[in-house]
N, CA, C and O of each residue as an XYZ file, in Angstrom:
884
protein
N       0.846     -1.195      0.000
C       0.000      0.000      0.000
C       0.875      1.237      0.000
O       1.660      1.444      0.926
N       0.750      2.062     -1.030
C       1.439      3.345     -1.054
C       0.624      4.361     -0.263
O      -0.595      4.244     -0.142
N       1.328      5.366      0.275
C       0.615      6.443      0.945
C      -0.263      7.156     -0.074
O       0.222      7.551     -1.134
N      -1.539      7.325      0.230
C      -2.466      7.883     -0.741
C      -3.369      8.913     -0.093
O      -3.656      8.851      1.102
N      -3.814      9.867     -0.908
C      -4.792     10.849     -0.479
C      -5.929     10.873     -1.490
O      -5.717     10.588     -2.669
N      -7.124     11.207     -1.044
C      -8.236     11.347     -1.962
C      -9.281     12.251     -1.332
O      -9.235     12.542     -0.137
N     -10.227     12.691     -2.157
C     -11.263     13.583     -1.645
C     -12.369     12.779     -0.991
O     -12.488     11.575     -1.218
N     -13.191     13.453     -0.167
C     -14.258     12.791      0.557
C     -15.366     12.295     -0.350
O     -16.127     11.413      0.048
N     -15.483     12.834     -1.561
C     -16.640     12.526     -2.393
C     -16.759     11.040     -2.690
O     -17.868     10.531     -2.848
N     -15.634     10.337     -2.767
C     -15.689      8.931     -3.133
C     -15.682      8.006     -1.929
O     -15.770      6.790     -2.097
N     -15.579      8.552     -0.702
C     -15.482      7.670      0.452
C     -16.555      7.909      1.495
O     -16.809      7.021      2.310
N     -17.189      9.054      1.508
C     -18.153      9.352      2.559
C     -19.470      8.633      2.315
O     -19.972      8.600      1.191
N     -20.026      8.059      3.375
C     -21.306      7.374      3.273
C     -22.355      8.243      3.940
O     -22.527      8.182      5.158
N     -23.057      9.050      3.161
C     -24.069      9.937      3.723
C     -25.306      9.140      4.118
O     -25.669      8.163      3.463
N     -25.945      9.577      5.202
C     -27.166      8.912      5.652
C     -28.300      9.907      5.799
O     -29.172      9.750      6.654
N     -28.284     10.926      4.964
C     -29.388     11.868      5.001
C     -28.968     13.310      5.020
O     -29.795     14.177      5.302
N     -27.710     13.608      4.731
C     -27.232     14.986      4.810
C     -27.939     15.894      3.813
O     -28.087     17.090      4.064
N     -28.373     15.346      2.693
C     -28.993     16.194      1.680
C     -30.341     16.727      2.131
O     -30.853     17.694      1.567
N     -30.916     16.095      3.148
C     -32.224     16.544      3.620
C     -32.141     17.309      4.934
O     -33.165     17.631      5.537
N     -30.931     17.598      5.371
C     -30.755     18.216      6.674
C     -31.373     19.596      6.741
O     -31.948     19.972      7.763
N     -31.262     20.349      5.670
C     -31.692     21.740      5.688
C     -33.104     21.928      6.218
O     -33.383     22.927      6.882
N     -33.985     21.004      5.942
C     -35.371     21.177      6.358
C     -35.546     21.031      7.857
O     -36.583     21.425      8.391
N     -34.551     20.470      8.560
C     -34.678     20.276      9.996
C     -33.935     21.330     10.787
O     -34.084     21.398     12.007
N     -33.137     22.155     10.126
C     -32.372     23.176     10.814
C     -33.245     24.374     11.165
O     -34.303     24.593     10.575
N     -32.776     25.136     12.134
C     -33.426     26.398     12.472
C     -32.727     27.488     11.693
O     -31.663     27.952     12.102
N     -33.291     27.902     10.595
C     -32.659     28.912      9.757
C     -33.069     30.304     10.191
O     -34.188     30.518     10.657
N     -32.143     31.263     10.032
C     -32.438     32.648     10.380
C     -32.044     33.542      9.231
O     -31.285     33.140      8.349
N     -32.553     34.740      9.240
C     -32.273     35.690      8.176
C     -31.084     36.545      8.534
O     -30.448     36.337      9.567
N     -30.777     37.516      7.676
C     -29.658     38.415      7.925
C     -29.874     39.236      9.178
O     -28.916     39.776      9.731
N     -31.103     39.342      9.638
C     -31.375     40.119     10.845
C     -30.658     39.528     12.037
O     -30.174     40.259     12.901
N     -30.585     38.194     12.091
C     -29.886     37.556     13.203
C     -28.406     37.855     13.144
O     -27.768     38.048     14.179
N     -27.842     37.895     11.921
C     -26.424     38.170     11.780
C     -26.080     39.577     12.230
O     -24.987     39.812     12.745
N     -26.983     40.503     12.048
C     -26.707     41.881     12.426
C     -26.937     42.121     13.909
O     -26.677     43.210     14.419
N     -27.431     41.087     14.602
C     -27.715     41.213     16.026
C     -26.810     40.278     16.815
O     -27.269     39.562     17.705
N     -25.520     40.289     16.485
C     -24.558     39.381     17.101
C     -24.295     39.762     18.551
O     -24.355     40.932     18.928
N     -24.002     38.749     19.351
C     -23.525     39.002     20.700
C     -22.078     39.462     20.620
O     -21.408     39.268     19.605
N     -21.613     40.063     21.680
C     -20.251     40.584     21.690
C     -19.234     39.490     21.408
O     -18.245     39.717     20.712
N     -19.484     38.287     21.959
C     -18.532     37.193     21.783
C     -18.478     36.692     20.355
O     -17.565     35.946     20.001
N     -19.447     37.087     19.516
C     -19.501     36.618     18.135
C     -18.876     37.606     17.156
O     -18.885     37.356     15.951
N     -18.344     38.699     17.633
C     -17.890     39.748     16.739
C     -16.660     39.348     15.926
O     -16.339     40.003     14.934
N     -15.971     38.284     16.334
C     -14.779     37.859     15.617
C     -15.083     36.804     14.553
O     -14.164     36.289     13.916
N     -16.342     36.482     14.356
C     -16.686     35.479     13.355
C     -17.628     36.087     12.322
O     -18.557     36.818     12.664
N     -17.377     35.777     11.067
C     -18.179     36.318      9.970
C     -19.311     35.354      9.643
O     -19.085     34.316      9.021
N     -20.514     35.688     10.056
C     -21.659     34.828      9.772
C     -22.383     35.230      8.494
O     -23.458     34.710      8.196
N     -21.798     36.151      7.744
C     -22.388     36.579      6.473
C     -21.683     35.942      5.274
O     -21.767     36.454      4.158
N     -20.986     34.820      5.508
C     -20.234     34.186      4.427
C     -21.165     33.611      3.363
O     -22.315     33.260      3.629
N     -20.624     33.529      2.151
C     -21.351     32.954      1.020
C     -21.203     31.432      1.071
O     -20.086     30.936      0.926
N     -22.277     30.677      1.269
C     -22.169     29.220      1.391
C     -21.725     28.530      0.106
O     -21.356     27.356      0.129
N     -21.758     29.251     -1.014
C     -21.319     28.681     -2.287
C     -19.877     29.036     -2.623
O     -19.366     28.652     -3.675
N     -19.222     29.772     -1.725
C     -17.832     30.169     -1.922
C     -16.957     29.336     -0.994
O     -17.003     29.500      0.225
N     -16.165     28.447     -1.571
C     -15.386     27.503     -0.769
C     -14.436     28.199      0.203
O     -14.337     27.804      1.364
N     -13.746     29.224     -0.263
C     -12.782     29.903      0.602
C     -13.474     30.600      1.769
O     -12.931     30.642      2.873
N     -14.667     31.146      1.537
C     -15.405     31.793      2.620
C     -15.907     30.768      3.633
O     -15.911     31.031      4.836
N     -16.325     29.614      3.153
C     -16.763     28.546      4.058
C     -15.594     28.065      4.906
O     -15.738     27.875      6.114
N     -14.433     27.869      4.277
C     -13.248     27.422      5.008
C     -12.840     28.450      6.053
O     -12.473     28.091      7.172
N     -12.903     29.718      5.694
C     -12.563     30.775      6.645
C     -13.524     30.763      7.834
O     -13.106     30.958      8.975
N     -14.801     30.535      7.568
C     -15.785     30.467      8.649
C     -15.499     29.274      9.560
O     -15.547     29.406     10.783
N     -15.204     28.116      8.978
C     -14.918     26.927      9.776
C     -13.694     27.137     10.660
O     -13.664     26.692     11.807
N     -12.690     27.817     10.121
C     -11.486     28.105     10.899
C     -11.822     28.996     12.088
O     -11.345     28.764     13.198
N     -12.638     30.010     11.856
C     -13.048     30.901     12.941
C     -13.929     30.168     13.952
O     -13.799     30.371     15.159
N     -14.814     29.325     13.460
C     -15.746     28.608     14.327
C     -15.013     27.712     15.324
O     -15.471     27.530     16.452
N     -13.881     27.156     14.909
C     -13.140     26.234     15.775
C     -12.577     26.915     17.015
O     -12.178     26.232     17.958
N     -12.537     28.244     17.036
C     -12.032     28.972     18.200
C     -13.078     29.093     19.310
O     -12.759     29.524     20.418
N     -14.318     28.716     19.019
C     -15.394     28.825     19.999
C     -15.618     27.484     20.695
O     -15.237     26.435     20.176
N     -16.232     27.527     21.864
C     -16.575     26.299     22.573
C     -17.676     25.566     21.812
O     -18.320     26.137     20.931
N     -17.887     24.297     22.159
C     -18.922     23.508     21.491
C     -20.297     24.149     21.673
O     -21.081     24.205     20.725
N     -20.595     24.632     22.872
C     -21.889     25.279     23.114
C     -22.035     26.551     22.289
O     -23.108     26.830     21.752
N     -20.957     27.322     22.190
C     -21.002     28.547     21.387
C     -21.161     28.221     19.909
O     -21.881     28.913     19.189
N     -20.492     27.170     19.460
C     -20.621     26.761     18.064
C     -22.065     26.385     17.741
O     -22.597     26.757     16.696
N     -22.682     25.650     18.643
C     -24.072     25.250     18.419
C     -24.981     26.475     18.359
O     -25.870     26.548     17.510
N     -24.763     27.437     19.256
C     -25.582     28.648     19.269
C     -25.428     29.435     17.975
O     -26.410     29.919     17.413
N     -24.193     29.560     17.508
C     -23.942     30.267     16.250
C     -24.623     29.539     15.098
O     -25.271     30.158     14.254
N     -24.469     28.214     15.072
C     -25.052     27.404     14.005
C     -26.574     27.547     13.972
O     -27.157     27.748     12.906
N     -27.215     27.443     15.131
C     -28.677     27.454     15.187
C     -29.276     28.844     14.975
O     -30.317     28.987     14.333
N     -28.616     29.859     15.515
C     -29.239     31.181     15.591
C     -28.698     32.223     14.626
O     -29.331     33.257     14.412
N     -27.523     31.960     14.035
C     -26.886     33.005     13.225
C     -26.746     32.647     11.748
O     -26.346     33.485     10.940
N     -27.076     31.396     11.390
C     -26.885     30.959     10.005
C     -28.214     30.603      9.354
O     -29.132     30.107     10.007
N     -28.298     30.866      8.045
C     -29.478     30.411      7.310
C     -29.295     28.954      6.883
O     -28.240     28.365      7.120
N     -30.307     28.382      6.262
C     -30.269     26.956      5.934
C     -29.130     26.607      4.980
O     -28.482     25.572      5.139
N     -28.885     27.463      3.993
C     -27.818     27.190      3.034
C     -26.452     27.222      3.716
O     -25.582     26.405      3.414
N     -26.268     28.161      4.630
C     -25.008     28.232      5.368
C     -24.844     27.016      6.279
O     -23.748     26.466      6.389
N     -25.919     26.600      6.926
C     -25.867     25.419      7.783
C     -25.460     24.181      6.985
O     -24.643     23.378      7.436
N     -26.038     24.043      5.800
C     -25.702     22.893      4.956
C     -24.230     22.919      4.568
O     -23.570     21.880      4.558
N     -23.715     24.104      4.248
C     -22.305     24.240      3.876
C     -21.398     23.883      5.046
O     -20.347     23.272      4.853
N     -21.796     24.259      6.255
C     -21.011     23.932      7.448
C     -21.008     22.425      7.687
O     -19.964     21.841      7.979
N     -22.172     21.800      7.563
C     -22.268     20.350      7.731
C     -21.367     19.626      6.736
O     -20.658     18.688      7.099
N     -21.397     20.066      5.483
C     -20.543     19.451      4.466
C     -19.069     19.683      4.786
O     -18.238     18.790      4.618
N     -18.754     20.895      5.249
C     -17.363     21.239      5.514
C     -16.750     20.493      6.668
O     -15.532     20.318      6.708
N     -17.567     20.041      7.621
C     -17.073     19.333      8.798
C     -16.984     17.828      8.587
O     -16.709     17.084      9.528
N     -17.214     17.374      7.354
C     -17.046     15.972      7.008
C     -15.715     15.801      6.264
O     -15.119     16.792      5.840
N     -15.241     14.555      6.098
C     -13.934     14.343      5.471
C     -13.843     14.885      4.048
O     -14.660     14.550      3.190
N     -12.856     15.715      3.812
C     -12.558     16.226      2.478
C     -11.224     15.680      1.978
O     -11.027     15.536      0.772
N     -10.320     15.378      2.884
C      -9.031     14.771      2.532
C      -8.869     13.478      3.313
O      -9.087     13.446      4.524
N      -8.487     12.413      2.621
C      -8.275     11.110      3.238
C      -6.878     10.631      2.894
O      -6.450     10.722      1.744
N      -6.166     10.120      3.890
C      -4.817      9.598      3.659
C      -4.720      8.188      4.230
O      -5.078      7.948      5.383
N      -4.237      7.269      3.417
C      -4.014      5.887      3.835
C      -2.520      5.616      3.766
O      -1.901      5.833      2.725
N      -1.933      5.144      4.863
C      -0.483      4.969      4.847
C      -0.010      3.907      5.838
O      -0.691      3.579      6.810
N       1.179      3.386      5.553
C       1.897      2.516      6.475
C       2.625      3.402      7.469
O       3.376      4.289      7.063
N       2.421      3.185      8.761
C       3.129      3.996      9.746
C       4.184      3.210     10.504
O       5.014      3.801     11.195
N       4.168      1.873     10.387
C       5.200      1.089     11.057
C       5.230     -0.326     10.501
O       4.187     -0.959     10.338
N       6.419     -0.816     10.214
C       6.624     -2.205      9.830
C       8.039     -2.567     10.231
O       8.995     -2.185      9.556
N       8.180     -3.303     11.326
C       9.513     -3.548     11.865
C       9.524     -4.806     12.724
O       8.482     -5.235     13.220
N      10.704     -5.397     12.897
C      10.832     -6.550     13.786
C      10.567     -6.143     15.229
O      10.790     -4.996     15.618
N      10.091     -7.093     16.008
C       9.823     -6.862     17.424
C      10.740     -7.751     18.243
O      10.872     -8.945     17.974
N      11.374     -7.157     19.248
C      12.211     -7.939     20.157
C      11.292     -8.688     21.106
O      10.581     -8.067     21.896
N      11.295     -9.998     21.042
C      10.402    -10.797     21.879
C      11.033    -12.152     22.163
O      12.030    -12.540     21.555
N      10.431    -12.844     23.087
C      10.896    -14.188     23.419
C      10.053    -15.180     22.621
O       8.942    -15.525     23.023
N      10.575    -15.625     21.516
C       9.869    -16.578     20.665
C      10.589    -17.917     20.690
O      11.728    -18.018     21.148
N       9.920    -18.926     20.200
C      10.549    -20.238     20.113
C      11.731    -20.189     19.160
O      11.808    -19.322     18.290
N      12.636    -21.117     19.332
C      13.816    -21.173     18.469
C      13.384    -21.262     17.004
O      12.537    -22.079     16.641
N      13.976    -20.415     16.180
C      13.668    -20.420     14.757
C      12.592    -19.436     14.358
O      12.395    -19.199     13.166
N      11.889    -18.856     15.317
C      10.827    -17.891     15.012
C      11.255    -16.467     15.353
O      11.975    -16.235     16.325
N      10.810    -15.541     14.555
C      10.982    -14.121     14.823
C       9.600    -13.464     14.878
O       8.598    -14.060     14.485
N       9.571    -12.231     15.370
C       8.300    -11.521     15.516
C       8.321    -10.230     14.706
O       9.312     -9.500     14.709
N       7.228     -9.959     14.018
C       7.099     -8.775     13.174
C       5.852     -7.985     13.563
O       4.843     -8.555     13.978
N       5.942     -6.657     13.420
C       4.785     -5.793     13.678
C       4.552     -4.878     12.484
O       5.500     -4.338     11.914
N       3.279     -4.705     12.105
C       2.904     -3.790     11.020
C       1.688     -2.979     11.459
O       0.744     -3.516     12.039
N       1.724     -1.675     11.173
C       0.608     -0.793     11.513
C       0.266      0.067     10.297
O       1.129      0.758      9.755
N      -0.977      0.020      9.881
C      -1.475      0.861      8.788
C      -2.611      1.730      9.328
O      -3.305      1.339     10.266
N      -2.797      2.908      8.733
C      -3.834      3.799      9.239
C      -4.520      4.580      8.123
O      -3.968      4.781      7.041
N      -5.750      5.015      8.428
C      -6.516      5.937      7.595
C      -6.776      7.184      8.434
O      -7.256      7.077      9.563
N      -6.465      8.363      7.899
C      -6.741      9.615      8.600
C      -7.565     10.527      7.692
O      -7.441     10.476      6.468
N      -8.402     11.358      8.303
C      -9.255     12.267      7.535
C      -9.158     13.681      8.083
O      -8.882     13.893      9.264
N      -9.392     14.652      7.190
C      -9.398     16.067      7.570
C     -10.610     16.752      6.942
O     -11.091     16.353      5.881
N     -11.094     17.801      7.628
C     -12.244     18.535      7.107
C     -11.809     19.545      6.057
O     -10.639     19.584      5.677
N     -12.746     20.362      5.586
C     -12.454     21.309      4.509
C     -11.406     22.333      4.903
O     -10.695     22.857      4.046
N     -11.303     22.623      6.201
C     -10.324     23.594      6.687
C      -8.985     22.953      7.023
O      -8.073     23.638      7.487
N      -8.852     21.653      6.796
C      -7.593     20.960      7.035
C      -7.409     20.448      8.444
O      -6.312     20.012      8.793
N      -8.444     20.485      9.270
C      -8.339     20.011     10.651
C      -8.648     18.520     10.716
O      -9.551     18.034     10.034
N      -7.888     17.795     11.546
C      -8.069     16.356     11.678
C      -9.450     16.029     12.240
O      -9.928     16.680     13.169
N     -10.084     15.002     11.657
C     -11.395     14.555     12.116
C     -11.300     13.248     12.875
O     -11.602     13.190     14.067
N     -10.878     12.190     12.179
C     -10.724     10.911     12.852
C      -9.577     10.114     12.244
O      -9.128     10.374     11.128
N      -9.116      9.128     13.025
C      -8.020      8.250     12.606
C      -8.404      6.817     12.957
O      -8.895      6.536     14.051
N      -8.170      5.921     12.005
C      -8.394      4.501     12.257
C      -7.145      3.736     11.856
O      -6.655      3.878     10.736
N      -6.632      2.924     12.772
C      -5.414      2.157     12.506
C      -5.655      0.679     12.792
O      -6.530      0.308     13.573
N      -4.858     -0.143     12.140
C      -4.903     -1.592     12.339
C      -3.472     -2.065     12.574
O      -2.585     -1.853     11.747
N      -3.266     -2.717     13.731
C      -1.928     -3.199     14.095
C      -1.923     -4.723     14.154
O      -2.768     -5.336     14.806
N      -0.964     -5.317     13.467
C      -0.785     -6.769     13.502
C       0.610     -7.120     14.013
O       1.597     -6.485     13.644
N       0.675     -8.133     14.861
C       1.944     -8.681     15.348
C       1.875    -10.194     15.159
O       0.878    -10.820     15.518
N       2.929    -10.781     14.598
C       2.921    -12.220     14.363
C       4.336    -12.792     14.408
O       5.327    -12.086     14.221
N       4.389    -14.092     14.663
C       5.653    -14.832     14.620
C       5.772    -15.520     13.264
O       4.776    -15.925     12.666
N       7.007    -15.644     12.795
C       7.243    -16.306     11.507
C       8.610    -16.990     11.534
O       9.496    -16.601     12.296
N       8.765    -17.998     10.705
C      10.044    -18.727     10.658
C      10.523    -19.008      9.241
O      11.408    -19.840      9.040
N       9.950    -18.323      8.259
C      10.345    -18.545      6.876
C       9.411    -19.455      6.123
O       9.357    -19.411      4.894
N       8.667    -20.287      6.845
C       7.720    -21.182      6.180
C       6.336    -21.173      6.821
O       5.364    -21.616      6.209
N       6.243    -20.667      8.058
C       4.957    -20.636      8.751
C       4.772    -19.317      9.505
O       5.734    -18.629      9.845
N       3.497    -18.991      9.753
C       3.156    -17.868     10.633
C       2.319    -18.413     11.786
O       1.617    -19.414     11.641
N       2.403    -17.737     12.936
C       1.605    -18.172     14.083
C       1.493    -17.023     15.095
O       2.105    -15.971     14.911
N       0.714    -17.226     16.159
C       0.546    -16.237     17.233
C       0.214    -14.851     16.669
O       0.894    -13.867     16.961
N      -0.823    -14.798     15.874
C      -1.188    -13.553     15.182
C      -2.086    -12.694     16.075
O      -3.119    -13.151     16.564
N      -1.679    -11.463     16.272
C      -2.461    -10.487     17.035
C      -2.950     -9.398     16.089
O      -2.166     -8.844     15.318
N      -4.243     -9.089     16.146
C      -4.849     -8.080     15.271
C      -5.636     -7.093     16.132
O      -6.602     -7.474     16.794
N      -5.219     -5.814     16.122
C      -5.803     -4.823     17.026
C      -6.251     -3.571     16.273
O      -5.451     -2.978     15.550
N      -7.520     -3.154     16.426
C      -7.979     -1.896     15.825
C      -7.745     -0.732     16.783
O      -7.782     -0.905     18.001
N      -7.505      0.450     16.226
C      -7.300      1.655     17.028
C      -8.115      2.778     16.397
O      -7.879      3.138     15.244
N      -9.062      3.331     17.133
C      -9.885      4.421     16.623
C      -9.744      5.661     17.476
O      -9.780      5.579     18.703
N      -9.583      6.813     16.839
C      -9.446      8.083     17.549
C     -10.228      9.163     16.809
O     -10.346      9.120     15.584
N     -10.759     10.129     17.550
C     -11.423     11.277     16.940
C     -10.802     12.565     17.449
O     -10.380     12.649     18.603
N     -10.750     13.565     16.587
C     -10.215     14.879     16.935
C     -11.276     15.965     16.813
O     -10.974     17.155     16.907
N     -12.499     15.555     16.605
C     -13.610     16.493     16.451
C     -14.696     16.149     17.457
O     -14.986     14.970     17.660
N     -15.309     17.152     18.098
C     -16.387     16.862     19.048
C     -17.639     16.317     18.381
O     -18.547     15.837     19.059
N     -17.690     16.388     17.061
C     -18.892     15.964     16.345
C     -18.766     14.569     15.735
O     -19.738     14.030     15.205
N     -17.579     13.992     15.810
C     -17.373     12.626     15.330
C     -17.138     11.712     16.525
O     -16.436     12.086     17.465
N     -17.721     10.517     16.495
C     -17.523      9.545     17.572
C     -17.084      8.207     16.990
O     -17.500      7.820     15.898
N     -16.232      7.506     17.744
C     -15.768      6.180     17.347
C     -16.674      5.152     18.000
O     -16.837      5.148     19.220
N     -17.269      4.272     17.184
C     -18.256      3.317     17.672
C     -17.709      1.901     17.794
O     -18.476      0.970     18.039
N     -16.407      1.717     17.630
C     -15.821      0.390     17.744
C     -15.462     -0.207     16.397
O     -15.544      0.460     15.365
N     -15.062     -1.476     16.415
C     -14.606     -2.137     15.189
C     -14.920     -3.626     15.245
O     -15.148     -4.193     16.313
N     -14.926     -4.236     14.083
C     -15.123     -5.679     13.969
C     -14.124     -6.218     12.955
O     -13.520     -5.455     12.201
N     -13.954     -7.529     12.939
C     -13.032     -8.121     11.972
C     -12.659     -9.536     12.347
O     -13.204    -10.104     13.293
N     -11.724    -10.105     11.597
C     -11.298    -11.474     11.859
C      -9.884    -11.695     11.343
O      -9.325    -10.863     10.629
N      -9.320    -12.839     11.723
C      -7.990    -13.250     11.272
C      -8.101    -14.628     10.632
O      -8.660    -15.553     11.221
N      -7.569    -14.754      9.431
C      -7.561    -16.027      8.704
C      -6.115    -16.498      8.578
O      -5.358    -15.982      7.756
N      -5.736    -17.481      9.394
C      -4.374    -18.025      9.364
C      -4.310    -19.145      8.330
O      -4.938    -20.191      8.488
N      -3.536    -18.904      7.268
C      -3.413    -19.890      6.199
C      -2.056    -20.589      6.215
O      -1.564    -21.053      5.187
N      -1.476    -20.650      7.386
C      -0.240    -21.399      7.644
C       1.004    -20.698      7.119
O       1.887    -20.346      7.901
N       1.090    -20.488      5.804
C       2.262    -19.807      5.246
C       2.086    -18.287      5.217
O       3.047    -17.552      4.990
N       0.873    -17.825      5.446
C       0.584    -16.392      5.541
C      -0.751    -16.224      6.255
O      -1.457    -17.204      6.493
N      -1.099    -14.996      6.594
C      -2.393    -14.741      7.218
C      -3.023    -13.500      6.592
O      -2.334    -12.655      6.021
N      -4.336    -13.409      6.712
C      -5.075    -12.221      6.294
C      -5.904    -11.752      7.486
O      -6.745    -12.492      7.994
N      -5.665    -10.539      7.921
C      -6.411     -9.974      9.052
C      -7.111     -8.705      8.596
O      -6.499     -7.849      7.957
N      -8.381     -8.583      8.921
C      -9.087     -7.351      8.560
C      -9.812     -6.774      9.769
O     -10.315     -7.499     10.627
N      -9.846     -5.463      9.805
C     -10.581     -4.742     10.837
C     -11.337     -3.595     10.166
O     -10.790     -2.889      9.319
N     -12.594     -3.421     10.555
C     -13.414     -2.339     10.014
C     -13.956     -1.511     11.171
O     -14.653     -2.023     12.048
N     -13.623     -0.218     11.158
C     -14.071      0.684     12.205
C     -15.373      1.371     11.842
O     -15.784      1.375     10.682
N     -16.018      1.951     12.844
C     -17.278      2.663     12.624
C     -17.206      4.036     13.301
O     -16.944      4.135     14.500
N     -17.438      5.074     12.527
C     -17.459      6.444     13.032
C     -18.789      7.089     12.656
O     -19.297      6.877     11.555
N     -19.351      7.879     13.575
C     -20.599      8.598     13.306
C     -20.380     10.100     13.421
O     -19.587     10.575     14.234
N     -21.106     10.832     12.584
C     -21.035     12.294     12.556
C     -22.359     12.845     13.070
O     -23.382     12.745     12.392
N     -22.340     13.424     14.264
C     -23.556     13.917     14.926
C     -23.324     15.351     15.405
O     -23.061     15.563     16.588
N     -23.416     16.334     14.517
C     -23.063     17.711     14.870
C     -24.209     18.522     15.471
O     -25.375     18.319     15.133
N     -23.858     19.437     16.362
C     -24.768     20.474     16.863
C     -26.075     19.923     17.436
O     -27.092     20.616     17.443
N     -26.048     18.688     17.912
C     -27.223     18.049     18.522
C     -28.429     17.998     17.579
O     -29.576     18.071     18.021
N     -28.159     17.874     16.288
C     -29.260     17.753     15.320
C     -29.490     16.293     14.931
O     -30.347     15.999     14.098
N     -28.727     15.380     15.534
C     -28.810     13.976     15.184
C     -27.617     13.555     14.339
O     -26.814     14.387     13.916
N     -27.514     12.263     14.102
C     -26.397     11.734     13.316
C     -26.771     11.784     11.833
O     -27.793     11.232     11.427
N     -25.948     12.440     11.040
C     -26.298     12.685      9.641
C     -25.373     11.977      8.658
O     -25.642     11.972      7.456
N     -24.286     11.378      9.147
C     -23.364     10.684      8.243
C     -22.531      9.696      9.040
O     -22.472      9.770     10.267
N     -21.895      8.779      8.346
C     -21.020      7.803      8.994
C     -19.928      7.365      8.029
O     -20.086      7.447      6.811
N     -18.830      6.904      8.586
C     -17.743      6.321      7.802
C     -17.375      4.977      8.407
O     -17.405      4.819      9.628
N     -17.027      4.003      7.565
C     -16.642      2.675      8.033
C     -15.352      2.241      7.338
O     -15.391      1.432      6.411
N     -14.217      2.771      7.777
C     -12.945      2.409      7.146
C     -12.552      0.967      7.452
O     -12.694      0.506      8.585
N     -12.062      0.268      6.448
C     -11.576     -1.097      6.602
C     -10.106     -1.155      6.195
O      -9.715     -0.583      5.177
N      -9.302     -1.843      6.988
C      -7.899     -2.074      6.650
C      -7.632     -3.569      6.741
O      -7.863     -4.186      7.781
N      -7.148     -4.145      5.659
C      -6.790     -5.563      5.621
C      -5.281     -5.693      5.513
O      -4.664     -5.109      4.623
N      -4.688     -6.457      6.418
C      -3.239     -6.682      6.420
C      -2.961     -8.144      6.106
O      -3.585     -9.048      6.663
N      -2.017     -8.355      5.208
C      -1.585     -9.711      4.868
C      -0.128     -9.861      5.293
O       0.744     -9.151      4.794
N       0.135    -10.783      6.213
C       1.489    -11.022      6.703
C       2.032    -12.348      6.202
O       1.322    -13.353      6.177
N       3.294    -12.340      5.804
C       3.899    -13.521      5.194
C       4.847    -14.245      6.157
O       5.247    -13.710      7.191
N       5.187    -15.466      5.785
C       6.086    -16.279      6.601
C       7.522    -15.786      6.562
O       8.353    -16.248      7.344
N       7.833    -14.843      5.654
C       9.173    -14.262      5.625
C       9.229    -12.926      6.370
O      10.259    -12.251      6.362
N       8.116    -12.545      7.017
C       8.093    -11.317      7.802
C       7.646    -10.087      7.044
O       7.543     -9.012      7.634
N       7.377    -10.210      5.759
C       6.915     -9.053      4.980
C       5.399     -8.901      5.125
O       4.713     -9.816      5.580
N       4.893     -7.734      4.733
C       3.466     -7.489      4.849
C       3.001     -6.523      3.772
O       3.777     -5.715      3.261
N       1.728     -6.619      3.439
C       1.059     -5.684      2.536
C      -0.311     -5.383      3.131
O      -0.767     -6.071      4.044
N      -0.964     -4.349      2.604
C      -2.284     -3.997      3.122
C      -3.110     -3.317      2.045
O      -2.574     -2.804      1.063
N      -4.418     -3.320      2.242
C      -5.308     -2.548      1.386
C      -6.466     -2.037      2.232
O      -6.719     -2.534      3.329
N      -7.159     -1.044      1.708
C      -8.251     -0.419      2.442
C      -9.370     -0.033      1.487
O      -9.121      0.229      0.310
N     -10.594      0.005      1.985
C     -11.704      0.481      1.168
C     -11.636      1.987      0.951
O     -12.451      2.543      0.214
N     -10.668      2.657      1.589
C     -10.460      4.089      1.375
C      -9.298      4.360      0.428
O      -8.930      5.516      0.221
N      -8.708      3.302     -0.156
C      -7.626      3.483     -1.133
C      -8.155      4.210     -2.357
O      -7.404      4.462     -3.298
């Protein structure tokens, strides 16, 4: 697996974002002109169809607390702006990469060595801020002709208050001379207490060989 990046359009699994606008509390320009003092550093008059203006708004919004962000979202933005914010806070950049593949110092039986491999998927929003990370770590013993003692561990992390890690599932298939281990994580996007509007389920499959080498693939490649 080479390190790769791609846009969110081909990887995001929407579960109703296109219909969100009808459930939001939209306000007119009158609300924008009646800002509280604490809101004076954020531009709520941005054009939702202008990418750079949306990104600038998201950058400013991140300086506020979660409660303040929700208040701004509900009371200071119209429906089109709310939709642009929802889209902007979902993955726009995705990177899949190998972060570690090296021998492990361990007490193994004579003739066996231990190898560790870690691959990960990371995502960022439209403003370039990290959203979530999913990694898969495998450790196994090998002797040149067989593999054994295979450990497969998922790791999920979020960097956004609106994304949550819901756990992972998977299995390990030991085929004697090599193994295939897969883990699939689950992340939900539930912003501003409006409900969960999107989800991502990254999968990473690692194949480890009896010579200690490894390869991987992901549904986010």
